[in-house]
C-alpha positions as a Python dict, from the first residue, in 0.01 Angstrom:
ca = {
    (1, 'X'): (0, 0, 0),
    (2, 'X'): (-106, -49, 361),
    (3, 'X'): (-457, -58, 502),
    (4, 'X'): (-553, 50, 852),
    (5, 'X'): (-869, -54, 1035),
    (6, 'X'): (-890, 272, 1227),
    (7, 'X'): (-734, 614, 1263),
    (8, 'X'): (-583, 502, 1594),
    (9, 'X'): (-410, 209, 1421),
    (10, 'X'): (-275, 450, 1159),
    (11, 'X'): (-148, 692, 1425),
    (12, 'X'): (42, 414, 1601),
    (13, 'X'): (251, 344, 1288),
    (14, 'X'): (587, 487, 1181),
    (15, 'X'): (494, 751, 924),
    (16, 'X'): (840, 820, 780),
    (17, 'X'): (865, 554, 509),
    (18, 'X'): (900, 750, 187),
    (19, 'X'): (633, 908, -30),
    (20, 'X'): (282, 849, 98),
    (21, 'X'): (-78, 939, 32),
    (22, 'X'): (-357, 884, 280),
    (23, 'X'): (-712, 805, 168),
    (24, 'X'): (-966, 899, 435),
    (25, 'X'): (-1340, 887, 462),
    (26, 'X'): (-1452, 1222, 601),
    (27, 'X'): (-1691, 1067, 851),
    (28, 'X'): (-1621, 696, 864),
    (29, 'X'): (-1873, 554, 1112),
    (30, 'X'): (-1737, 421, 1439),
    (31, 'X'): (-1392, 578, 1415),
    (32, 'X'): (-1247, 847, 1629),
    (33, 'X'): (-1100, 1080, 1531),
    (34, 'X'): (-1295, 1136, 1209),
    (35, 'X'): (-1104, 1180, 884),
    (36, 'X'): (-1123, 1558, 909),
    (37, 'X'): (-1013, 1553, 1275),
    (38, 'X'): (-721, 1327, 1182),
    (39, 'X'): (-619, 1573, 909),
    (40, 'X'): (-620, 1856, 1165),
    (41, 'X'): (-421, 1651, 1415),
    (42, 'X'): (-161, 1559, 1153),
    (43, 'X'): (-130, 1923, 1043),
    (44, 'X'): (-87, 2040, 1404),
    (45, 'X'): (195, 1791, 1461),
    (46, 'X'): (371, 1877, 1135),
    (47, 'X'): (296, 1548, 957),
    (48, 'X'): (254, 1654, 595),
    (49, 'X'): (109, 1344, 427),
    (50, 'X'): (-111, 1433, 130),
    (51, 'X'): (-471, 1327, 189),
    (52, 'X'): (-743, 1222, -54),
    (53, 'X'): (-1085, 1250, 109),
    (54, 'X'): (-1383, 1042, 9),
    (55, 'X'): (-1734, 1106, 132),
    (56, 'X'): (-2084, 970, 91),
    (57, 'X'): (-2222, 1319, 148),
    (58, 'X'): (-2110, 1621, -51),
    (59, 'X'): (-2073, 1897, 206),
    (60, 'X'): (-1920, 2212, 57),
    (61, 'X'): (-1811, 2350, 397),
    (62, 'X'): (-1633, 2026, 488),
    (63, 'X'): (-1468, 1993, 146),
    (64, 'X'): (-1346, 2355, 161),
    (65, 'X'): (-1206, 2296, 511),
    (66, 'X'): (-1032, 1977, 395),
    (67, 'X'): (-875, 2161, 101),
    (68, 'X'): (-762, 2449, 327),
    (69, 'X'): (-571, 2198, 537),
    (70, 'X'): (-401, 2063, 225),
    (71, 'X'): (-619, 1780, 95),
    (72, 'X'): (-513, 1669, -251),
    (73, 'X'): (-865, 1579, -361),
    (74, 'X'): (-1219, 1546, -227),
    (75, 'X'): (-1412, 1271, -405),
    (76, 'X'): (-1785, 1220, -348),
    (77, 'X'): (-1906, 858, -351),
    (78, 'X'): (-1958, 687, -581),
    (79, 'X'): (-1641, 767, -774),
    (80, 'X'): (-1475, 596, -1066),
    (81, 'X'): (-1172, 377, -996),
    (82, 'X'): (-959, 592, -1226),
    (83, 'X'): (-1049, 905, -1026),
    (84, 'X'): (-914, 766, -700),
    (85, 'X'): (-608, 616, -868),
    (86, 'X'): (-527, 953, -1029),
    (87, 'X'): (-578, 1133, -697),
    (88, 'X'): (-350, 887, -515),
    (89, 'X'): (-81, 919, -785),
    (90, 'X'): (-101, 1297, -755),
    (91, 'X'): (-71, 1275, -375),
    (92, 'X'): (229, 1042, -389),
    (93, 'X'): (403, 1265, -646),
    (94, 'X'): (335, 1570, -428),
    (95, 'X'): (484, 1391, -126),
    (96, 'X'): (787, 1277, -327),
    (97, 'X'): (857, 1641, -422),
    (98, 'X'): (816, 1748, -57),
    (99, 'X'): (1065, 1483, 56),
    (100, 'X'): (1313, 1592, -213),
    (101, 'X'): (1284, 1956, -96),
    (102, 'X'): (1334, 1855, 268),
    (103, 'X'): (1640, 1648, 176),
    (104, 'X'): (1783, 1939, -27),
    (105, 'X'): (1733, 2177, 266),
    (106, 'X'): (1893, 1930, 509),
    (107, 'X'): (2195, 1888, 279),
    (108, 'X'): (2226, 2264, 226),
    (109, 'X'): (2221, 2324, 602),
    (110, 'X'): (2481, 2053, 655),
    (111, 'X'): (2713, 2218, 403),
    (112, 'X'): (2659, 2571, 539),
    (113, 'X'): (2742, 2447, 890),
    (114, 'X'): (3096, 2374, 766),
    (115, 'X'): (3157, 2743, 690),
    (116, 'X'): (3348, 2976, 918),
    (117, 'X'): (3172, 3291, 1037),
    (118, 'X'): (3366, 3496, 779),
    (119, 'X'): (3278, 3258, 495),
    (120, 'X'): (2914, 3279, 597),
    (121, 'X'): (2930, 3660, 593),
    (122, 'X'): (3078, 3649, 244),
    (123, 'X'): (2809, 3405, 130),
    (124, 'X'): (2536, 3646, 246),
    (125, 'X'): (2705, 3947, 87),
    (126, 'X'): (2742, 3759, -241),
    (127, 'X'): (2372, 3676, -225),
    (128, 'X'): (2304, 4050, -198),
    (129, 'X'): (2487, 4092, -530),
    (130, 'X'): (2816, 4232, -400),
    (131, 'X'): (3140, 4154, -585),
    (132, 'X'): (3476, 4085, -418),
    (133, 'X'): (3583, 4451, -412),
    (134, 'X'): (3256, 4559, -246),
    (135, 'X'): (3269, 4267, 0),
    (136, 'X'): (3626, 4363, 95),
    (137, 'X'): (3523, 4725, 157),
    (138, 'X'): (3220, 4620, 362),
    (139, 'X'): (3426, 4383, 580),
    (140, 'X'): (3735, 4603, 603),
    (141, 'X'): (3969, 4346, 447),
    (142, 'X'): (4175, 4340, 129),
    (143, 'X'): (4017, 4230, -196),
    (144, 'X'): (4260, 3936, -209),
    (145, 'X'): (4147, 3822, 139),
    (146, 'X'): (3781, 3851, 36),
    (147, 'X'): (3852, 3643, -276),
    (148, 'X'): (4032, 3375, -71),
    (149, 'X'): (3737, 3346, 171),
    (150, 'X'): (3493, 3345, -122),
    (151, 'X'): (3686, 3066, -296),
    (152, 'X'): (3692, 2854, 23),
    (153, 'X'): (3321, 2912, 77),
    (154, 'X'): (3236, 2819, -282),
    (155, 'X'): (3452, 2504, -260),
    (156, 'X'): (3297, 2393, 72),
    (157, 'X'): (2947, 2447, -65),
    (158, 'X'): (3033, 2288, -403),
    (159, 'X'): (2896, 2594, -585),
    (160, 'X'): (3018, 2753, -907),
    (161, 'X'): (2840, 3088, -930),
    (162, 'X'): (2675, 3365, -726),
    (163, 'X'): (2339, 3250, -865),
    (164, 'X'): (2394, 2912, -699),
    (165, 'X'): (2468, 3092, -370),
    (166, 'X'): (2133, 3272, -395),
    (167, 'X'): (1954, 2945, -473),
    (168, 'X'): (2117, 2776, -175),
    (169, 'X'): (2006, 3053, 60),
    (170, 'X'): (1654, 3045, -87),
    (171, 'X'): (1646, 2669, -39),
    (172, 'X'): (1744, 2695, 327),
    (173, 'X'): (1575, 3018, 414),
    (174, 'X'): (1775, 3329, 498),
    (175, 'X'): (1740, 3284, 874),
    (176, 'X'): (1900, 2939, 864),
    (177, 'X'): (2180, 3072, 644),
    (178, 'X'): (2264, 3353, 886),
    (179, 'X'): (2272, 3151, 1207),
    (180, 'X'): (2488, 2867, 1319),
    (181, 'X'): (2263, 2583, 1420),
    (182, 'X'): (2296, 2552, 1794),
    (183, 'X'): (2448, 2900, 1825),
    (184, 'X'): (2257, 3213, 1904),
    (185, 'X'): (2458, 3481, 1726),
    (186, 'X'): (2354, 3624, 1391),
    (187, 'X'): (2585, 3770, 1133),
    (188, 'X'): (2340, 4030, 1003),
}
């Protein structure tokens, strides 16, 4: 756990050290930006740290806005110690899952980048539910050739079934699966 004297001190830190949860007072006196402004700034810059807000004044509009921007919890003061501990645990668990998803996407992209253009085409056609014979007809190659490319693709991606191909594409997003990173041509 780390404490920061101000939002500026927090912003000057490296924010990439594993699962985190930020506890902010909505309107902490004497700080700029306020807790809500800091949440907006973090969201605009793509920093996705879960936030637990605390406030001495229950303001429905402010709490709704905080939740819209992804706050984990909004606790009015005074709150019980267990309430804030539970909220922080929930925030850290949420961030841990986000980091796991990001790592899975990064690894999936790394593996897909090793595919040839033909293997990538076959991956996408498999994800559409086509079998080797249909893939061969669609690409104008023999069924044996389609099976060879499919086997290489499956080996490179360390996958065992068409379902795993679909999951991989879902994990990455279809756009990332169809384009070579750094290249501008699409296969679809």
